[in-house]
MOPAC internal coordinates of N, CA, C and O (Angstrom, degrees):
PM7 1SCF
backbone

  N    0.0000 0     0.00 0     0.00 0    0    0    0
  C    1.4411 1     0.00 0     0.00 0    1    0    0
  C    1.5226 1   108.88 1     0.00 0    2    1    0
  O    1.2310 1   120.85 1   -39.30 1    3    2    1
  N    1.3094 1   115.99 1   140.70 1    3    2    1
  C    1.4581 1   121.06 1   179.75 1    5    3    2
  C    1.5230 1   110.98 1   -70.05 1    6    5    3
  O    1.2310 1   122.19 1   -33.79 1    7    6    5
  N    1.3182 1   113.40 1   146.21 1    7    6    5
  C    1.4612 1   117.93 1   174.01 1    9    7    6
  C    1.5204 1   108.24 1   -77.65 1   10    9    7
  O    1.2310 1   120.90 1   -46.10 1   11   10    9
  N    1.3010 1   115.89 1   133.90 1   11   10    9
  C    1.4596 1   119.94 1  -177.81 1   13   11   10
  C    1.5238 1   109.84 1   -76.48 1   14   13   11
  O    1.2310 1   121.22 1   -46.21 1   15   14   13
  N    1.3492 1   115.28 1   133.79 1   15   14   13
  C    1.4526 1   119.72 1   179.17 1   17   15   14
  C    1.5188 1   109.79 1   -71.39 1   18   17   15
  O    1.2310 1   121.87 1   -41.63 1   19   18   17
  N    1.3218 1   114.03 1   138.37 1   19   18   17
  C    1.4613 1   118.37 1   177.30 1   21   19   18
  C    1.5170 1   108.70 1   -78.89 1   22   21   19
  O    1.2310 1   120.44 1   -55.61 1   23   22   21
  N    1.2894 1   116.76 1   124.39 1   23   22   21
  C    1.4591 1   121.14 1   179.95 1   25   23   22
  C    1.5167 1   108.44 1   -92.19 1   26   25   23
  O    1.2310 1   121.69 1   -51.52 1   27   26   25
  N    1.2988 1   114.37 1   128.48 1   27   26   25
  C    1.4504 1   119.31 1   177.03 1   29   27   26
  C    1.5164 1   108.45 1   -91.70 1   30   29   27
  O    1.2310 1   121.16 1   -40.49 1   31   30   29
  N    1.3034 1   115.40 1   139.51 1   31   30   29
  C    1.4547 1   120.04 1   177.21 1   33   31   30
  C    1.5152 1   110.79 1   -76.12 1   34   33   31
  O    1.2310 1   121.57 1   -10.64 1   35   34   33
  N    1.3084 1   114.60 1   169.36 1   35   34   33
  C    1.4631 1   120.46 1  -178.75 1   37   35   34
  C    1.5250 1   111.29 1   -61.61 1   38   37   35
  O    1.2310 1   120.32 1   135.60 1   39   38   37
  N    1.3139 1   117.00 1   -44.40 1   39   38   37
  C    1.4738 1   119.81 1  -176.39 1   41   39   38
  C    1.5249 1   111.17 1   -68.14 1   42   41   39
  O    1.2310 1   120.40 1   143.79 1   43   42   41
  N    1.3098 1   116.85 1   -36.21 1   43   42   41
  C    1.4703 1   119.36 1   177.31 1   45   43   42
  C    1.5241 1   110.21 1   -66.49 1   46   45   43
  O    1.2310 1   120.30 1   141.66 1   47   46   45
  N    1.3370 1   117.03 1   -38.34 1   47   46   45
  C    1.4695 1   121.71 1   176.66 1   49   47   46
  C    1.5286 1   110.27 1   -64.81 1   50   49   47
  O    1.2310 1   120.36 1   135.38 1   51   50   49
  N    1.3346 1   116.92 1   -44.62 1   51   50   49
  C    1.4625 1   121.19 1  -179.51 1   53   51   50
  C    1.5244 1   110.64 1   -64.44 1   54   53   51
  O    1.2310 1   120.11 1   138.32 1   55   54   53
  N    1.3179 1   117.40 1   -41.68 1   55   54   53
  C    1.4628 1   120.53 1   178.66 1   57   55   54
  C    1.5227 1   110.63 1   -66.82 1   58   57   55
  O    1.2310 1   119.69 1   141.41 1   59   58   57
  N    1.3117 1   118.19 1   -38.59 1   59   58   57
  C    1.4596 1   121.63 1   177.64 1   61   59   58
  C    1.5179 1   111.83 1   -66.31 1   62   61   59
  O    1.2310 1   120.73 1   145.27 1   63   62   61
  N    1.3251 1   116.21 1   -34.73 1   63   62   61
  C    1.4619 1   120.68 1   178.15 1   65   63   62
  C    1.5266 1   110.84 1   -64.14 1   66   65   63
  O    1.2310 1   120.43 1   145.33 1   67   66   65
  N    1.3196 1   116.79 1   -34.67 1   67   66   65
  C    1.4641 1   121.68 1  -179.42 1   69   67   66
  C    1.5233 1   111.51 1   -80.63 1   70   69   67
  O    1.2310 1   119.79 1   142.55 1   71   70   69
  N    1.3291 1   118.01 1   -37.45 1   71   70   69
  C    1.4597 1   120.57 1  -170.89 1   73   71   70
  C    1.5325 1   114.57 1   -95.48 1   74   73   71
  O    1.2310 1   119.01 1   161.59 1   75   74   73
  N    1.3206 1   119.49 1   -18.41 1   75   74   73
  C    1.4688 1   121.03 1  -177.66 1   77   75   74
  C    1.5261 1   111.17 1   -84.97 1   78   77   75
  O    1.2310 1   120.91 1   -21.15 1   79   78   77
  N    1.3263 1   115.87 1   158.85 1   79   78   77
  C    1.4640 1   124.30 1   174.64 1   81   79   78
  C    1.5330 1   113.50 1    58.93 1   82   81   79
  O    1.2310 1   120.37 1  -129.59 1   83   82   81
  N    1.3220 1   116.90 1    50.41 1   83   82   81
  C    1.4669 1   120.51 1  -179.14 1   85   83   82
  C    1.5176 1   112.31 1   -62.45 1   86   85   83
  O    1.2310 1   119.73 1   143.44 1   87   86   85
  N    1.3252 1   118.11 1   -36.56 1   87   86   85
  C    1.4577 1   120.79 1   179.77 1   89   87   86
  C    1.5144 1   112.34 1   -61.84 1   90   89   87
  O    1.2310 1   120.57 1   136.51 1   91   90   89
  N    1.3179 1   116.52 1   -43.49 1   91   90   89
  C    1.4587 1   121.49 1   179.72 1   93   91   90
  C    1.5293 1   111.13 1   -67.42 1   94   93   91
  O    1.2310 1   120.41 1   140.17 1   95   94   93
  N    1.3197 1   116.83 1   -39.83 1   95   94   93
  C    1.4614 1   120.64 1   178.76 1   97   95   94
  C    1.5171 1   111.36 1   -66.53 1   98   97   95
  O    1.2310 1   120.32 1   140.45 1   99   98   97
  N    1.3209 1   116.99 1   -39.55 1   99   98   97
  C    1.4547 1   121.26 1   178.09 1  101   99   98
  C    1.5292 1   110.64 1   -65.72 1  102  101   99
  O    1.2310 1   119.98 1   138.05 1  103  102  101
  N    1.3156 1   117.65 1   -41.95 1  103  102  101
  C    1.4587 1   121.61 1   176.96 1  105  103  102
  C    1.5302 1   111.25 1   -62.09 1  106  105  103
  O    1.2310 1   120.03 1   136.52 1  107  106  105
  N    1.3285 1   117.55 1   -43.48 1  107  106  105
  C    1.4587 1   121.27 1   179.22 1  109  107  106
  C    1.5298 1   110.80 1   -63.81 1  110  109  107
  O    1.2310 1   120.29 1   140.69 1  111  110  109
  N    1.3271 1   117.05 1   -39.31 1  111  110  109
  C    1.4647 1   120.63 1   178.93 1  113  111  110
  C    1.5284 1   110.89 1   -65.51 1  114  113  111
  O    1.2310 1   120.13 1   135.65 1  115  114  113
  N    1.3174 1   117.35 1   -44.35 1  115  114  113
  C    1.4706 1   120.89 1   179.92 1  117  115  114
  C    1.5228 1   110.32 1   -62.94 1  118  117  115
  O    1.2310 1   120.01 1   136.54 1  119  118  117
  N    1.3216 1   117.58 1   -43.46 1  119  118  117
  C    1.4635 1   120.75 1   178.17 1  121  119  118
  C    1.5297 1   111.36 1   -64.11 1  122  121  119
  O    1.2310 1   119.91 1   141.44 1  123  122  121
  N    1.3190 1   117.77 1   -38.56 1  123  122  121
  C    1.4637 1   120.84 1   179.01 1  125  123  122
  C    1.5230 1   110.59 1   -64.39 1  126  125  123
  O    1.2310 1   119.91 1   139.48 1  127  126  125
  N    1.3286 1   117.78 1   -40.52 1  127  126  125
  C    1.4686 1   120.92 1   178.66 1  129  127  126
  C    1.5271 1   110.22 1   -66.67 1  130  129  127
  O    1.2310 1   120.27 1   138.71 1  131  130  129
  N    1.3226 1   117.10 1   -41.29 1  131  130  129
  C    1.4660 1   120.41 1   178.98 1  133  131  130
  C    1.5270 1   110.88 1   -63.27 1  134  133  131
  O    1.2310 1   119.84 1   136.64 1  135  134  133
  N    1.3237 1   117.91 1   -43.36 1  135  134  133
  C    1.4652 1   121.30 1   178.84 1  137  135  134
  C    1.5173 1   110.86 1   -65.80 1  138  137  135
  O    1.2310 1   120.12 1   140.97 1  139  138  137
  N    1.3255 1   117.37 1   -39.03 1  139  138  137
  C    1.4615 1   121.25 1   179.05 1  141  139  138
  C    1.5306 1   110.70 1   -59.95 1  142  141  139
  O    1.2310 1   120.33 1   131.60 1  143  142  141
  N    1.3333 1   116.97 1   -48.40 1  143  142  141
  C    1.4589 1   119.72 1  -178.74 1  145  143  142
  C    1.5262 1   112.51 1   -72.54 1  146  145  143
  O    1.2310 1   119.88 1   153.47 1  147  146  145
  N    1.3130 1   117.83 1   -26.53 1  147  146  145
  C    1.4631 1   120.34 1   177.52 1  149  147  146
  C    1.5272 1   110.85 1   -72.04 1  150  149  147
  O    1.2310 1   120.05 1   147.54 1  151  150  149
  N    1.3281 1   117.51 1   -32.46 1  151  150  149
  C    1.4603 1   120.68 1  -178.05 1  153  151  150
  C    1.5217 1   113.47 1   -93.39 1  154  153  151
  O    1.2310 1   120.01 1   168.99 1  155  154  153
  N    1.3228 1   117.59 1   -11.01 1  155  154  153
  C    1.4603 1   121.46 1  -179.05 1  157  155  154
  C    1.5226 1   109.13 1   -69.34 1  158  157  155
  O    1.2310 1   119.71 1   -48.61 1  159  158  157
  N    1.3447 1   118.16 1   131.39 1  159  158  157
  C    1.4620 1   119.03 1  -179.48 1  161  159  158
  C    1.5279 1   111.05 1   -68.78 1  162  161  159
  O    1.2310 1   121.29 1   -32.21 1  163  162  161
  N    1.3137 1   115.15 1   147.79 1  163  162  161
  C    1.4575 1   120.66 1   179.99 1  165  163  162
  C    1.5237 1   109.58 1   -75.83 1  166  165  163
  O    1.2310 1   120.46 1   -17.20 1  167  166  165
  N    1.3195 1   116.72 1   162.80 1  167  166  165
  C    1.4574 1   121.53 1   179.05 1  169  167  166
  C    1.5189 1   111.79 1   -82.20 1  170  169  167
  O    1.2310 1   120.24 1   179.78 1  171  170  169
  N    1.3069 1   117.15 1    -0.22 1  171  170  169
  C    1.4555 1   121.56 1   179.88 1  173  171  170
  C    1.5286 1   109.26 1   -69.40 1  174  173  171
  O    1.2310 1   119.49 1   -56.46 1  175  174  173
  N    1.3521 1   118.57 1   123.54 1  175  174  173
  C    1.4701 1   120.19 1  -178.00 1  177  175  174
  C    1.5271 1   113.88 1   -61.54 1  178  177  175
  O    1.2310 1   120.06 1   156.38 1  179  178  177
  N    1.3195 1   117.49 1   -23.62 1  179  178  177
  C    1.4626 1   120.14 1  -179.61 1  181  179  178
  C    1.5293 1   110.99 1   -69.12 1  182  181  179
  O    1.2310 1   119.88 1   158.51 1  183  182  181
  N    1.3426 1   117.83 1   -21.49 1  183  182  181
  C    1.4570 1   120.29 1  -178.07 1  185  183  182
  C    1.5220 1   112.21 1   -94.88 1  186  185  183
  O    1.2310 1   119.99 1   169.71 1  187  186  185
  N    1.3254 1   117.62 1   -10.29 1  187  186  185
  C    1.4611 1   120.93 1   179.06 1  189  187  186
  C    1.5240 1   108.17 1   -92.84 1  190  189  187
  O    1.2310 1   119.24 1   -64.60 1  191  190  189
  N    1.3258 1   119.05 1   115.40 1  191  190  189
  C    1.4740 1   121.03 1  -174.15 1  193  191  190
  C    1.5226 1   113.67 1   -59.63 1  194  193  191
  O    1.2310 1   119.55 1   144.71 1  195  194  193
  N    1.3195 1   118.47 1   -35.29 1  195  194  193
  C    1.4596 1   119.66 1  -176.98 1  197  195  194
  C    1.5270 1   112.12 1   -68.69 1  198  197  195
  O    1.2310 1   119.72 1   155.96 1  199  198  197
  N    1.3173 1   118.15 1   -24.04 1  199  198  197
  C    1.4593 1   121.04 1   179.86 1  201  199  198
  C    1.5260 1   112.22 1   -99.41 1  202  201  199
  O    1.2310 1   120.17 1   169.65 1  203  202  201
  N    1.3166 1   117.28 1   -10.35 1  203  202  201
  C    1.4519 1   121.13 1  -178.85 1  205  203  202
  C    1.5264 1   110.94 1   -78.11 1  206  205  203
  O    1.2310 1   120.15 1   146.14 1  207  206  205
  N    1.3280 1   117.33 1   -33.86 1  207  206  205
  C    1.4718 1   121.51 1  -177.64 1  209  207  206
  C    1.5130 1   108.24 1  -106.19 1  210  209  207
  O    1.2310 1   120.45 1   -57.57 1  211  210  209
  N    1.2907 1   116.74 1   122.43 1  211  210  209
  C    1.4645 1   121.51 1   177.52 1  213  211  210
  C    1.5214 1   108.27 1  -106.32 1  214  213  211
  O    1.2310 1   120.99 1   -54.95 1  215  214  213
  N    1.3145 1   115.71 1   125.05 1  215  214  213
  C    1.4427 1   121.31 1   179.25 1  217  215  214
  C    1.5149 1   109.44 1  -100.90 1  218  217  215
  O    1.2310 1   120.64 1   -43.53 1  219  218  217
  N    1.3307 1   116.38 1   136.47 1  219  218  217
  C    1.4526 1   120.76 1   176.31 1  221  219  218
  C    1.5206 1   108.75 1  -119.86 1  222  221  219
  O    1.2310 1   121.25 1   -36.99 1  223  222  221
  N    1.3061 1   115.21 1   143.01 1  223  222  221
  C    1.4558 1   119.39 1   178.75 1  225  223  222
  C    1.5264 1   108.53 1   -82.06 1  226  225  223
  O    1.2310 1   120.55 1   -53.24 1  227  226  225
  N    1.3177 1   116.54 1   126.76 1  227  226  225
  C    1.4614 1   121.51 1   178.51 1  229  227  226
  C    1.5177 1   108.75 1  -125.16 1  230  229  227
  O    1.2310 1   121.08 1   -35.90 1  231  230  229
  N    1.3198 1   115.54 1   144.10 1  231  230  229
  C    1.4598 1   119.90 1   175.96 1  233  231  230
  C    1.5082 1   108.69 1   -76.35 1  234  233  231
  O    1.2310 1   120.69 1   -43.25 1  235  234  233
  N    1.3116 1   116.29 1   136.75 1  235  234  233
  C    1.4664 1   120.27 1  -177.74 1  237  235  234
  C    1.5108 1   112.40 1   -68.28 1  238  237  235
  O    1.2310 1   120.42 1   -61.52 1  239  238  237
  N    1.2764 1   116.81 1   118.48 1  239  238  237
  C    1.4876 1   122.71 1   176.47 1  241  239  238
  C    1.4951 1   109.02 1  -114.46 1  242  241  239
  O    1.2310 1   120.10 1   180.00 1  243  242  241

């Protein structure tokens, strides 16, 4: 006779999804933080395009 498969309930599956593979989740979090700070613009005004170009109003001659 076949062994009956144990069926996991929805809540057990959801809890396992949150609690399993901590190493992989920690690695993904660290990489996400590194990418966030690598793509974040610097506070240097020379790197912000809106502050790099100054427009002055001139009368048309």
